[in-house]
C-alpha positions as CSV (number, residue, x, y, z in Angstrom):
1,X,0.3,-0.2,0.0
2,X,1.3,3.7,-0.9
3,X,1.5,5.9,1.8
4,X,1.0,9.2,2.7
5,X,4.8,9.8,3.6
6,X,6.3,7.6,0.8
7,X,3.9,10.0,-2.0
8,X,5.3,13.1,0.2
9,X,8.7,12.0,-0.5
10,X,8.0,11.6,-4.2
11,X,6.4,14.7,-4.3
12,X,9.3,16.8,-2.8
13,X,11.4,15.2,-5.1
14,X,9.4,15.4,-8.2
15,X,7.4,18.5,-7.8
16,X,8.7,22.4,-7.7
17,X,8.8,23.9,-4.4
18,X,6.8,26.9,-5.3
19,X,3.5,24.7,-5.4
20,X,2.8,24.9,-1.4
21,X,0.4,22.3,0.3
22,X,-1.2,22.3,3.3
23,X,-1.6,18.8,4.5
24,X,1.0,15.6,4.1
25,X,-2.2,13.9,3.0
26,X,-3.1,12.2,-0.4
27,X,-6.2,11.8,-1.6
28,X,-7.2,8.5,-2.9
29,X,-11.3,9.3,-3.4
30,X,-14.2,11.6,-2.3
31,X,-17.8,11.9,-1.6
32,X,-19.8,15.0,-1.3
33,X,-18.2,16.3,1.8
34,X,-15.9,12.9,2.7
35,X,-12.1,11.8,1.5
36,X,-10.4,9.2,2.2
37,X,-6.5,9.2,2.0
38,X,-4.3,6.5,0.2
39,X,-4.0,5.1,3.7
40,X,-8.0,4.4,3.7
41,X,-8.3,7.0,6.2
42,X,-11.7,9.1,6.4
43,X,-11.9,12.6,6.8
44,X,-14.3,15.6,6.9
45,X,-14.1,18.3,4.1
46,X,-14.4,21.8,5.2
47,X,-12.1,23.1,2.6
48,X,-13.9,22.1,-0.4
49,X,-11.1,22.4,-2.8
50,X,-10.4,26.3,-1.8
51,X,-14.6,27.1,-2.5
52,X,-14.9,24.8,-5.8
53,X,-16.8,22.2,-4.3
54,X,-20.0,24.1,-3.4
55,X,-22.2,20.7,-4.8
56,X,-19.5,18.4,-3.7
57,X,-17.3,15.8,-4.4
58,X,-18.3,14.1,-7.2
59,X,-22.2,15.1,-7.5
60,X,-23.8,12.5,-9.3
61,X,-25.7,14.7,-11.8
62,X,-22.4,16.9,-12.7
63,X,-21.0,13.3,-13.0
64,X,-23.7,11.7,-15.7
65,X,-23.3,15.3,-17.4
66,X,-19.4,14.9,-17.9
67,X,-19.9,10.9,-18.7
68,X,-22.4,12.2,-21.5
69,X,-20.2,15.0,-23.0
70,X,-17.2,12.4,-22.9
71,X,-19.1,10.0,-25.2
72,X,-19.3,12.8,-27.6
73,X,-16.1,14.8,-27.8
74,X,-13.8,16.3,-25.2
75,X,-12.0,18.9,-27.0
76,X,-12.6,20.9,-30.4
77,X,-11.0,24.6,-29.5
78,X,-14.2,26.2,-29.1
79,X,-12.5,29.1,-31.7
80,X,-12.3,26.3,-34.2
81,X,-15.9,24.2,-33.7
82,X,-18.1,25.7,-31.6
83,X,-20.3,23.3,-29.3
84,X,-23.6,23.8,-27.6
85,X,-22.4,23.1,-23.9
86,X,-20.4,26.6,-24.1
87,X,-23.3,28.9,-25.8
88,X,-25.6,27.1,-23.3
89,X,-23.8,28.3,-20.6
90,X,-23.5,32.0,-21.7
91,X,-27.2,31.9,-22.0
92,X,-27.6,30.7,-18.3
93,X,-25.2,32.7,-16.9
94,X,-26.1,36.0,-18.9
95,X,-29.6,35.4,-17.1
96,X,-28.5,34.8,-14.2
97,X,-26.5,37.4,-13.1
98,X,-26.6,40.5,-11.3
99,X,-25.9,42.6,-14.5
100,X,-27.9,46.0,-16.2
101,X,-28.9,45.5,-19.5
102,X,-27.9,42.5,-22.2
103,X,-25.1,40.6,-20.9
104,X,-22.5,38.4,-22.8
105,X,-20.3,35.7,-21.3
106,X,-16.9,34.0,-22.5
107,X,-15.2,31.3,-20.7
108,X,-11.7,30.3,-20.0
109,X,-10.1,27.7,-17.4
110,X,-8.7,29.6,-14.5
111,X,-9.4,32.1,-11.8
112,X,-6.5,34.0,-13.0
113,X,-7.7,34.1,-16.4
114,X,-10.7,35.4,-15.7
115,X,-9.5,38.5,-13.9
116,X,-6.6,39.3,-16.1
117,X,-9.2,38.6,-19.2
118,X,-11.9,41.4,-17.5
119,X,-8.9,44.1,-17.3
120,X,-8.0,43.1,-20.9
121,X,-11.6,44.0,-21.5
122,X,-11.9,46.9,-19.5
123,X,-8.9,48.7,-21.0
124,X,-10.3,47.9,-24.5
125,X,-13.5,49.2,-23.4
126,X,-11.8,52.3,-22.0
127,X,-9.1,52.8,-24.0
128,X,-7.1,53.4,-20.5
129,X,-4.6,51.3,-19.0
130,X,-5.0,52.1,-15.4
131,X,-6.2,49.4,-12.3
132,X,-7.2,50.1,-8.7
133,X,-7.4,47.0,-6.7
134,X,-7.5,46.6,-2.5
135,X,-5.0,45.6,0.1
136,X,-5.6,41.7,1.1
137,X,-7.5,41.3,-2.5
138,X,-6.3,38.0,-3.9
139,X,-6.9,37.8,-7.6
140,X,-4.7,35.0,-9.1
141,X,-1.0,34.1,-9.5
142,X,0.4,35.0,-12.9
143,X,2.0,37.8,-13.2
144,X,-0.9,40.5,-13.9
145,X,-3.1,38.6,-11.3
146,X,-0.7,38.6,-8.9
147,X,-0.1,42.2,-9.3
148,X,-3.4,43.3,-8.6
149,X,-3.3,40.8,-6.0
150,X,-2.8,42.9,-2.5
151,X,-0.6,40.8,-0.7
152,X,3.2,40.5,-0.7
153,X,4.0,36.9,1.0
154,X,4.1,34.9,-0.5
155,X,2.5,35.7,-3.8
156,X,4.6,38.5,-4.9
157,X,8.2,38.2,-2.8
158,X,10.9,37.6,-5.2
159,X,8.7,37.3,-8.2
160,X,9.8,40.2,-9.8
161,X,9.3,43.8,-10.3
162,X,5.6,45.4,-10.0
163,X,3.7,46.1,-13.0
164,X,3.1,49.8,-13.7
165,X,-0.1,51.6,-13.4
166,X,-1.5,49.0,-10.5
167,X,-2.8,51.0,-7.3
168,X,-3.9,49.8,-4.3
169,X,-6.6,50.6,-1.6
170,X,-7.1,49.9,1.9
171,X,-9.7,47.4,2.3
172,X,-12.1,48.3,4.8
173,X,-11.7,46.0,7.9
174,X,-13.1,46.7,11.4
175,X,-10.1,44.8,13.1
176,X,-7.7,46.3,11.3
177,X,-9.0,49.8,12.1
178,X,-9.8,50.7,8.3
179,X,-13.2,52.3,7.7
180,X,-14.9,52.9,4.3
181,X,-14.2,56.2,5.0
182,X,-10.6,55.9,5.4
183,X,-10.9,53.8,1.7
184,X,-12.5,56.2,0.1
185,X,-10.6,59.1,1.0
186,X,-7.1,57.2,0.1
187,X,-8.9,56.5,-3.5
188,X,-9.2,60.3,-3.8
189,X,-5.6,61.2,-2.3
190,X,-4.7,58.4,-5.0
191,X,-6.7,60.5,-7.5
192,X,-4.7,63.4,-6.9
193,X,-1.2,62.3,-6.3
194,X,-0.6,59.5,-8.7
195,X,-3.7,58.8,-11.7
196,X,-6.0,61.0,-13.0
197,X,-9.5,59.2,-12.8
198,X,-9.9,59.6,-16.7
199,X,-6.7,57.2,-17.2
200,X,-8.4,54.4,-14.9
201,X,-9.9,51.5,-16.8
202,X,-11.0,49.6,-13.6
203,X,-11.7,49.3,-10.3
204,X,-11.5,45.3,-9.5
205,X,-13.2,44.2,-5.8
206,X,-13.8,40.7,-4.2
207,X,-17.7,41.3,-2.6
208,X,-16.4,39.2,0.0
209,X,-12.2,38.9,0.1
210,X,-11.1,35.4,0.1
211,X,-7.7,35.2,0.9
212,X,-7.6,38.4,2.6
213,X,-9.8,36.7,5.2
214,X,-13.6,36.4,4.6
215,X,-14.3,40.1,4.9
216,X,-17.4,41.5,2.9
217,X,-17.2,44.7,1.5
218,X,-19.7,47.1,3.0
219,X,-22.4,48.0,1.2
220,X,-21.8,52.0,1.1
221,X,-18.3,51.2,-0.4
222,X,-20.1,49.2,-3.1
223,X,-22.1,52.2,-3.8
224,X,-19.6,54.8,-3.3
225,X,-17.7,52.6,-6.0
226,X,-20.4,52.5,-8.4
227,X,-20.7,56.2,-8.5
228,X,-17.5,56.8,-8.8
229,X,-17.1,54.1,-11.7
230,X,-20.1,56.0,-13.1
231,X,-19.0,59.7,-13.0
232,X,-15.5,59.3,-14.1
233,X,-16.2,56.1,-17.3
234,X,-14.5,53.5,-15.0
235,X,-15.5,49.9,-15.1
236,X,-16.5,48.1,-11.8
237,X,-15.2,44.9,-11.8
238,X,-16.4,42.0,-9.4
239,X,-14.0,39.1,-8.7
240,X,-16.4,36.5,-7.5
241,X,-14.2,33.6,-7.8
242,X,-14.4,32.6,-4.8
243,X,-17.6,33.9,-3.9
244,X,-20.0,33.0,-6.2
245,X,-22.4,29.8,-7.1
246,X,-24.4,29.9,-3.9
247,X,-21.4,30.4,-1.2
248,X,-22.4,33.2,0.4
249,X,-26.4,32.4,0.5
250,X,-27.1,33.9,-3.2
251,X,-26.0,32.7,-6.9
252,X,-23.4,35.8,-6.6
253,X,-22.1,37.6,-3.5
254,X,-23.2,40.8,-5.6
255,X,-26.8,40.2,-5.4
256,X,-26.5,41.6,-1.6
257,X,-26.0,45.1,-2.9
258,X,-28.3,47.6,-4.3
259,X,-25.7,48.4,-7.3
260,X,-24.5,46.0,-10.0
261,X,-20.5,45.7,-11.9
262,X,-20.1,46.1,-15.2
263,X,-17.9,42.6,-15.1
264,X,-18.1,39.4,-12.6
265,X,-15.3,37.1,-13.2
266,X,-16.2,33.7,-12.2
267,X,-14.5,30.3,-11.3
268,X,-13.9,27.6,-8.5
269,X,-17.5,26.0,-7.8
270,X,-19.0,27.1,-11.3
271,X,-18.2,23.5,-12.5
272,X,-18.0,21.3,-9.5
273,X,-14.5,20.3,-9.7
274,X,-13.6,20.9,-13.7
275,X,-11.4,23.5,-14.5
276,X,-13.7,26.4,-15.8
277,X,-13.8,29.7,-15.2
278,X,-15.1,33.0,-17.2
279,X,-16.1,37.1,-17.8
280,X,-20.0,37.5,-17.3
281,X,-20.7,41.3,-18.5
282,X,-22.8,44.3,-20.1
283,X,-22.9,43.4,-23.5
284,X,-21.8,46.8,-24.8
285,X,-18.2,46.6,-22.4
286,X,-17.7,42.6,-23.2
287,X,-18.0,43.5,-26.6
288,X,-14.9,46.0,-26.8
289,X,-12.3,43.5,-27.5
290,X,-11.5,42.5,-31.0
291,X,-12.0,38.8,-32.3
292,X,-9.2,36.9,-31.7
293,X,-7.9,39.0,-28.6
294,X,-9.8,37.0,-26.4
295,X,-10.3,33.1,-25.7
296,X,-7.6,29.9,-25.6
297,X,-6.9,26.8,-26.5
298,X,-8.4,25.1,-23.6
299,X,-10.8,27.8,-23.3
300,X,-14.3,26.8,-22.1
301,X,-13.4,23.1,-22.3
302,X,-16.5,21.0,-23.5
303,X,-16.8,18.6,-20.4
304,X,-16.3,21.5,-18.0
305,X,-19.4,23.5,-19.3
306,X,-21.4,20.4,-19.4
307,X,-20.3,20.0,-15.8
308,X,-21.1,23.7,-15.1
309,X,-24.6,22.9,-16.4
310,X,-25.4,20.3,-14.4
311,X,-24.0,22.6,-11.0
312,X,-26.3,25.2,-12.1
313,X,-29.7,22.9,-12.0
314,X,-28.2,21.1,-9.0
315,X,-28.1,24.6,-6.8
316,X,-31.9,25.4,-8.0
317,X,-33.2,21.8,-7.9
318,X,-31.7,21.2,-4.4
319,X,-32.5,24.6,-3.2
320,X,-28.8,25.1,-2.5
321,X,-28.7,28.9,-1.7
322,X,-31.3,28.4,0.8
323,X,-29.3,25.5,2.3
324,X,-26.0,27.9,2.4
325,X,-27.8,30.4,4.7
326,X,-29.1,27.4,6.8
327,X,-25.8,25.7,6.9
328,X,-24.2,29.0,7.9
329,X,-26.6,29.7,10.5
330,X,-25.8,26.3,12.0
331,X,-21.9,27.0,11.7
332,X,-22.1,30.4,13.1
333,X,-24.2,29.3,16.3
334,X,-22.2,26.7,17.0
335,X,-18.6,28.9,16.6
336,X,-20.6,31.5,19.1
337,X,-20.5,28.7,21.6
338,X,-17.0,27.6,21.1
339,X,-16.3,31.6,21.7
340,X,-17.8,31.5,25.4
341,X,-15.7,28.4,26.0
342,X,-12.8,29.5,28.2
343,X,-10.4,26.1,27.4
344,X,-10.3,26.9,24.0
345,X,-8.0,28.9,22.2
346,X,-9.5,32.3,21.9
347,X,-11.6,33.0,18.8
348,X,-13.0,36.3,17.3
349,X,-15.1,38.0,15.0
350,X,-17.0,35.7,13.6
351,X,-18.2,36.7,10.2
352,X,-19.3,35.9,6.5
353,X,-22.5,35.6,4.8
354,X,-24.3,32.6,4.1
355,X,-22.0,29.5,4.4
356,X,-18.7,31.7,3.9
357,X,-17.8,31.7,7.1
358,X,-14.4,32.7,9.3
359,X,-13.0,33.6,12.4
360,X,-9.7,35.0,13.9
361,X,-7.6,33.3,16.4
362,X,-6.4,35.9,18.8
363,X,-3.7,36.0,21.4
364,X,-6.3,37.3,24.1
365,X,-10.1,37.2,24.7
366,X,-11.6,41.1,24.0
367,X,-8.6,41.8,21.7
368,X,-7.9,41.8,18.0
369,X,-4.3,40.9,18.3
370,X,-3.6,38.0,15.9
371,X,-2.0,34.5,16.3
372,X,-0.7,33.3,13.2
373,X,1.6,30.3,14.8
374,X,-1.7,29.2,17.0
375,X,-3.8,29.3,13.9
376,X,-1.4,27.2,12.1
377,X,-1.4,24.8,15.1
378,X,-5.3,24.2,14.6
379,X,-4.9,23.3,10.9
380,X,-2.3,20.6,12.0
381,X,-4.4,19.3,15.3
382,X,-7.6,19.5,12.5
383,X,-6.0,17.2,9.9
384,X,-4.4,15.2,12.2
385,X,-7.8,14.3,13.7
386,X,-9.5,13.6,10.3
387,X,-10.6,17.5,9.4
388,X,-9.4,19.3,6.4
389,X,-9.6,23.3,7.2
390,X,-8.3,26.0,5.6
391,X,-6.2,29.0,7.1
392,X,-6.2,32.8,5.7
393,X,-6.3,36.5,6.0
394,X,-3.4,39.3,5.9
395,X,-2.1,38.1,9.2
396,X,-2.4,34.4,8.8
397,X,-4.7,34.1,11.8
398,X,-8.3,33.4,10.0
399,X,-9.8,30.2,10.2
400,X,-12.2,29.9,7.1
401,X,-15.0,27.1,6.4
402,X,-15.8,26.3,3.0
403,X,-17.5,23.0,3.7
404,X,-20.2,21.7,0.4
405,X,-23.3,23.2,0.7
406,X,-24.8,19.4,0.3
407,X,-22.7,18.2,3.0
408,X,-25.6,16.6,5.6
409,X,-26.2,18.0,8.8
410,X,-24.2,15.5,10.7
411,X,-21.2,15.3,8.9
412,X,-21.3,19.4,9.5
413,X,-21.9,18.6,13.0
414,X,-18.7,16.1,13.2
415,X,-16.6,18.4,11.5
416,X,-17.4,21.0,14.1
417,X,-16.8,18.8,16.6
418,X,-13.2,18.4,15.4
419,X,-12.8,21.8,14.8
420,X,-13.2,22.3,18.9
421,X,-10.9,19.7,19.5
422,X,-9.0,21.3,17.5
423,X,-8.8,24.5,19.5
424,X,-8.9,22.9,22.6
425,X,-5.8,20.8,21.7
426,X,-3.7,23.7,20.5
427,X,-4.7,26.1,23.5
């Protein structure tokens, strides 16, 4: 029998060091919210492939759709021979996305491709080059996406000089003493000191920051950004790579706001574990790029498009938006009970819409002082005891919960028991 340790040794020898890993576990099989490793040990999955598996591992409807597509063909390159699953998926997203007026979509493979192509579209639509993003943001690891990401370590350190005409505005986070007023004031300083707003192509923002710590953007910030973009002819881009497809209790997190973006980046849970990303947006903006300027050999793979169509059906049929809200309330209730227990590590700032839940591990109760080492210990204790768990945050002290929305209450409660045990063991 192959062991986790053997595979880790082979990985260390064969795989580039720059590809990190959170656990030493090698998966052998998975179903819904459970994973078994190569040694036969079972784990509750609170990571969901980093927000990719809102419909769970190997959802039967998704698997059936992919098998059916495999019987027909696996690849033609959409730019050479188009196919219905790509077109049908675009039609579905155009109807569902919170976009003002007529919408159009196009597809890629990774989240970074989605964010980079959204910027290309914005530049084509405006004839400008400037980009404004936020501190704590994560928009991908490719060169442009990496530069839009608002965190140096580990995403930028040692990987080259910054690209020109990309600026970061502080994201409003109560624990970091940054308010919406601070963010807007800084943006106005930026317009006076560094770039005329008439040179800005796009402002890109996550409705809920992912790697930055699951901090929701306040509604007043979204309204202010929409007004600024309208005033200066700037494209507002919502990066919904992590927030999309039911995770926040809405199909898109932007549905929580009373303003709409011009472009939305999608990926992760769009295709239930198959690599697919895209950009949905105002038709007049999306169509600004000339034919051939957008696309890719594998972009909008037919297997992934078939999977995504099935995912959208599953979300509707199984009422996963309602489930996300119920699941989130269940998790938050348990976390609030854990927070009151003195024998556990102190936790703070339980937050997040729907089932996009996080909390911070702090050094002392009643403070926001981050404890990154304790957070790392909790993640380790968790997987040692059978729970796959993720951390994040600008101070590396946030635990995030991304359990599949299809998980049963029994499995969720089991995972929360294991989380509580980890918080006790690491205290």
